[in-house]
C-alpha positions in Angstrom: 18.3 67.5 -52.2 20.1 65.9 -55.1 19.7 62.3 -56.1 23.2 61.7 -54.9 22.3 63.1 -51.5 19.2 60.8 -51.1 21.3 57.8 -52.1 23.9 58.7 -49.4 21.2 59.0 -46.7 19.6 55.7 -47.7 22.9 54.0 -47.6 23.6 55.3 -44.1 20.2 54.2 -42.9 20.8 50.7 -44.3 24.2 50.5 -42.5 22.7 51.6 -39.2 19.9 49.0 -39.5 22.3 46.2 -40.2 24.5 47.2 -37.3 21.4 47.4 -35.0 20.3 44.0 -36.2 23.7 42.5 -35.5 23.8 43.9 -32.0 20.3 42.7 -31.1 20.2 39.9 -28.4 19.8 36.6 -30.1 16.5 34.8 -29.3 16.9 31.9 -26.9 16.8 28.6 -28.6 13.9 26.5 -27.4 15.1 23.2 -26.1 12.9 20.2 -26.3 11.4 19.0 -23.0 13.1 16.0 -21.6 11.1 12.8 -21.9 9.7 11.3 -18.7 11.8 8.4 -17.6 10.1 4.9 -17.9 10.0 3.1 -14.6 9.8 -0.7 -14.9 8.2 -2.4 -11.9 9.2 -5.9 -11.1 6.9 -7.9 -9.0 8.3 -10.8 -7.0 6.7 -13.2 -4.6 7.6 -12.7 -0.9 9.9 -15.5 0.1 8.8 -17.9 2.8 10.4 -17.5 6.3 13.5 -19.7 6.6 12.8 -20.7 10.2 12.3 -24.5 10.5 9.7 -26.0 12.8 11.0 -26.8 16.3 10.5 -30.3 17.6 8.4 -30.6 20.8 10.7 -30.3 23.8 13.6 -28.8 22.0 15.8 -26.7 24.3 15.8 -23.0 23.3 18.0 -20.2 24.7 16.3 -17.6 26.8 17.4 -14.5 28.8 15.5 -13.9 32.0 13.6 -10.6 32.0 12.9 -8.4 34.9 10.1 -9.9 37.1 10.4 -13.4 35.6 9.7 -16.4 37.8 10.3 -20.0 37.2 6.6 -20.8 36.9 6.1 -17.9 34.5 9.0 -19.0 32.2 7.8 -22.6 32.2 4.2 -21.5 31.3 5.5 -19.1 28.6 7.1 -22.1 26.8 4.3 -24.5 27.7 6.9 -26.5 29.6 7.1 -27.6 33.3 9.1 -26.3 36.2 10.8 -29.6 36.6 12.0 -29.7 33.0 13.3 -26.1 33.2 15.2 -27.0 36.4 16.6 -30.1 34.8 17.9 -28.1 31.8 19.5 -25.5 34.0 21.8 -27.2 36.6 22.3 -25.0 39.6 19.1 -23.1 39.1 16.8 -23.0 42.2 13.1 -22.3 42.4 13.6 -18.8 43.7 10.9 -16.3 44.0 12.2 -14.1 41.2 14.8 -14.9 38.6 17.6 -12.3 38.2 17.2 -10.2 35.0 19.8 -11.1 32.4 20.2 -14.7 33.5 20.9 -16.9 30.5 18.7 -20.0 30.5 18.0 -23.1 28.5 14.2 -23.8 28.3 12.5 -26.9 26.8 9.8 -25.5 24.6 6.4 -27.1 23.7 4.9 -23.9 22.4 2.6 -25.0 19.6 3.4 -22.3 17.0 7.1 -23.3 17.2 6.2 -26.9 16.2 4.3 -26.0 13.0 5.2 -24.4 9.7 6.1 -20.7 9.7 3.9 -20.1 6.7 0.3 -19.1 7.3 -1.4 -21.6 5.0 -5.0 -20.7 6.0 -5.8 -17.1 5.3 -8.4 -15.1 7.2 -10.3 -14.6 3.9 -11.2 -18.3 4.0 -12.8 -18.0 7.5 -15.3 -15.2 7.0 -18.1 -15.1 4.4 -16.4 -12.3 2.3 -15.3 -11.7 -1.2 -13.7 -15.1 -1.8 -17.1 -16.7 -1.2 -18.7 -14.8 -4.1 -19.5 -17.3 -6.8 -19.0 -20.3 -4.5 -21.8 -22.8 -5.2 -22.5 -24.7 -2.1 -25.2 -26.9 -3.7 -22.9 -27.9 -6.6 -20.0 -28.7 -4.2 -22.2 -31.0 -2.1 -24.1 -32.8 -5.0 -20.9 -33.7 -6.9 -19.7 -35.8 -4.0 -21.1 -39.1 -2.7 -21.4 -38.2 1.0 -24.5 -38.3 3.0 -24.7 -34.5 3.2 -26.4 -34.4 -0.2 -29.5 -36.1 1.3 -29.4 -34.4 4.7 -31.9 -31.7 5.6 -32.8 -29.7 8.7 -35.2 -27.0 9.9 -33.6 -23.5 9.7 -35.2 -20.1 9.6 -38.9 -21.1 9.6 -38.8 -24.0 7.2 -37.2 -27.3 6.3 -34.2 -26.9 4.0 -31.7 -29.1 2.2 -28.1 -29.1 3.6 -26.8 -26.6 1.1 -29.5 -24.1 2.0 -28.8 -24.6 5.7 -25.1 -23.9 5.1 -25.8 -20.8 3.0 -28.2 -19.5 5.7 -25.6 -19.9 8.4 -23.0 -18.2 6.1 -25.2 -15.2 5.5 -26.3 -14.7 9.1 -23.1 -15.6 10.9 -20.5 -14.6 8.4 -18.8 -18.0 8.1 -17.3 -19.0 4.8 -19.4 -22.0 3.4 -16.2 -23.7 2.2 -14.9 -23.7 5.8 -18.2 -25.3 7.1 -17.9 -28.0 4.4 -14.3 -28.7 5.4 -15.2 -29.1 9.0 -18.1 -31.4 8.2 -15.9 -33.6 6.1 -13.2 -33.6 8.8 -15.6 -34.5 11.6 -18.0 -37.0 10.0 -16.8 -37.4 6.3 -20.1 -35.8 5.3 -18.9 -35.2 1.7 -17.3 -38.6 1.1 -19.1 -41.2 3.3 -22.5 -42.3 1.8 -23.3 -44.7 4.7 -22.8 -42.8 7.9 -23.4 -43.8 11.5 -26.7 -42.7 13.0 -24.8 -40.3 15.3 -23.2 -38.6 12.3 -26.6 -37.8 10.9 -27.8 -36.3 14.2 -24.5 -34.6 15.2 -22.5 -34.1 11.9 -19.9 -31.9 13.6 -19.4 -34.4 16.5 -20.8 -32.2 19.2 -23.2 -34.7 20.9 -25.5 -32.6 22.9 -29.3 -33.1 22.7 -29.8 -29.3 22.5 -27.7 -29.2 19.3 -29.3 -31.9 17.3 -29.3 -31.5 13.5 -27.1 -29.7 11.0 -28.3 -26.2 11.6 -27.8 -26.2 15.4 -24.4 -28.0 15.0 -23.2 -25.2 12.7 -24.3 -22.3 15.0 
């Protein structure tokens, strides 16, 4: 084959390769992965309920339920049958009130006369996580009350007041801060340095000879 022939063949091969390359499917372009969206969390305090306390004896609307009786409705609202009858002219003390009867009932129900906010959490009642680090001895000694000099026999030996309270807290799962609060409320044990003799014997005010002393008063 002449040189001219080889040149012609090489040219033809080059043209075919170029055509094949042009016809080849283009490679898919790799798109960058979308970034994960950033979520901003806004923490807000839960608002207090808007219900206002009801005054004792305030008349509230009530719809009689199936099976209601006058004594039952009066008891439910901690009221009296006479007051319910007075607030509902024409109502008689029948055996059973008709279901759906609209009524006006004077209420003396205690939760309706107090704040709707739970100001005393359960965690302050039991000897739980909130009591960790609470120093009963320091809380008593930094106040002038007679509790700092009080002692009692508890769990096989005489103990100062703070040890008695801690023993009761551990064995009966009562928050020591709650016990101090009750002692201050009943006998001013944290603030009164010169108590009455009865307060030394019955610091929680339960005057029973079988419950003499701080330990028995607390349990």
